[in-house]
N, C-alpha and C positions, 0 to 999 in steps of 0.2 A: 730160677732162671726162666725167662719167658722168651717166646719167639717174636721177633719184630721183622715184618716184611715191608720193604720199601719199594714202591714203584720208582722208576727213574724219571721219565719225561713228564714235565708238568708237576712233579712232586719234589724229588731231590734237585732236579734241574729246572730252572725257569725257562720253559720252552721245550723244544724238541732237539735232543742231542744229535740225532741223525740229520735233521735239517741244517743245524749249524755245521755239521761235518760235511754235508754235501756242498754248502756254500764255500767252506774252506777249500775243498777239493777243486771246486770251480776256479777259485782264485789261484790255485797252484797249477791249473791247466790239466788236472787229472780226470775231469769229467766234462762232457760236452754241454754247452749252454742249453741246447734244446732239451736234453735229458733233465737238467736241473729245473727248467721251466715247467715241464710236465710234472715233475715231482712236487714242485711248489704249488702248482694249481691243484694237484690232488690233495695236498695237505690242507689247502683252503676248503675244499669240499668235505674233507674229513672233519675239520673243526666246525663246519656248518651243519654237520650230521647228514650231509647228502650222500656220503659214502660210509657204509657200515663196517665193511671188512677190509683191512689194509693188506691182505695177503697178495693180491694181484700186483699192487703197486710196489710192495716190498720185493717181490720177485723181479719186477722190472728194474728197480733201483740196484739191487744186489747183482744183477747180471753184469754191471760195470766192473765188478771185481774179478771176472773171469780172467785167469792168467796171472793174477797178482800173487806174489809170494807172501806167505803169512808173516815172515820176518820184515818185509818192506811195509806191510800194513801196520804192524806194531810200531814201527818208527814214525809213520804218518800220524797214527793215533796219539803217540806221545807228544809230538810237536803240536798237534791240534789241541790236546788237553792243556799244555802249558801256555799256548798263545790265546786260546779262545775259551775253552770250557771251564777253566779254573775260576773264571769270573761269572759264571752262569748259575752257580748253586743258590738254592733257596735257603737263606740263613736260618730261618725259623725251623725248617724241617731238618737241616743239617744239625742243628742244636739238639733236636729230639733224637736223631741217630746217635750222636755222641753220648747222650744220656743213657740210651739203651746199651751202648758199648761199655760205658763205665759201670753199669749195673751188672755186667757179665751176661747180658742177654745174648741169645743166638740171633744175629742180625744177617738178613738175606736181602739182596736186591733181586727183584723179580720184574723183568722188563721185556717188552716186545722188541726192543732195540737189539742190534746185532751183538752176539756174545763177545767177540773180541773187544768191542768198545766198552761193554758193560763190565767185563772182567778187569779191564785196565782201570776204569773208574773205581771199581770195588777195591782193587789193590791200593789205589791212592787214598782211599777212605779207611783202609785197614779192614776190609771185608773180603774174605776168601770165598764165600759162598754166594754164587749168583745163579739165577735161572733166567736164561735169555734165549732169543732165537738163534739157533746154531746155523752156521754157514758151512756148506760142504767143502771139503778139501781133498785133494788127491796129491800125495807126495809133497806136502807142504805148500801147495798152490791152490788158491780158491777156484772152484769150478764156476762160480756165479750162480749157484743154486742154493736153496734153503734145504737144510737137513732136518727132517722130521717136521713137527708142527710148529707154527708160530705161537708165541706166548701172548695170547690175546683173548679177551672175553671169557666165554665158558671154558675154552681150552686152558686159559690161565688158571682158573679155579680147579680144573681137573688135575693140572700139573701140581698145584699146591696140595690137593688131597693125596696125590701119589708121593710127594716128597716129604710130607709132614704127617705125623700121627693125628688122629682125631682129638686126642687129649691136648696135644700141642696147639692145635687150631682153636680149641675152646677158650684158651687163655691168651691166644696170640693177639698182637697188635698188627694192623695193616694200614699203611699210609698210601693213598692213591687219589688221583684227581679226575679220572675220566669216567664217563658213564659206562664204558665197557668193563671197568674194574668193579662194578657193583657185585658181580658174581664172586669175586675174591673177597670183597668186604663183607658179604653175607656169610662167609665161611668162618670168620674169626670172631672171638669174643669182644675184641676192642677195635672196631673199625674207625678209621679217622679219614674223613673226606677233606682233602686238601683244596 
């Protein structure tokens, strides 16, 4: 049994799941147009490598969730998944994921995207183990803040070293698309640049 780590955005999903979700929320009137414009401009800067660390923008984006009940968020995520995201998977990488699952490998999604979204996607794909950016809650309500560190760059690799043994990592597969994932890809015996 091997370990197989899959990045989400740009790897399992063609594009950015949170970008798709933000546009979906805009269409439902759940997010202000100005906020979505700022987020989309930031994504452009990120793709052009003008912005290196997404944490500031993530904090800005997640502040929209302040006061949102976890149960309501799950309902929105489910509707978003069924209407939009189900059609955004990368078939080639999805096939590799299924191959690892059928081989009995330990499959993990490791993503900088918000944990509620990543966990929902994982469950739909038959994956219970995810490492994602956690959102702070109090009494079942989102505070609009990030809890702990974001799952990005060197921090993503550090989280992998913490979650998996050195032996697991030596023989592990990791699938990722972004330059910030180089740190993770350098840790594993079988890196796959998507």
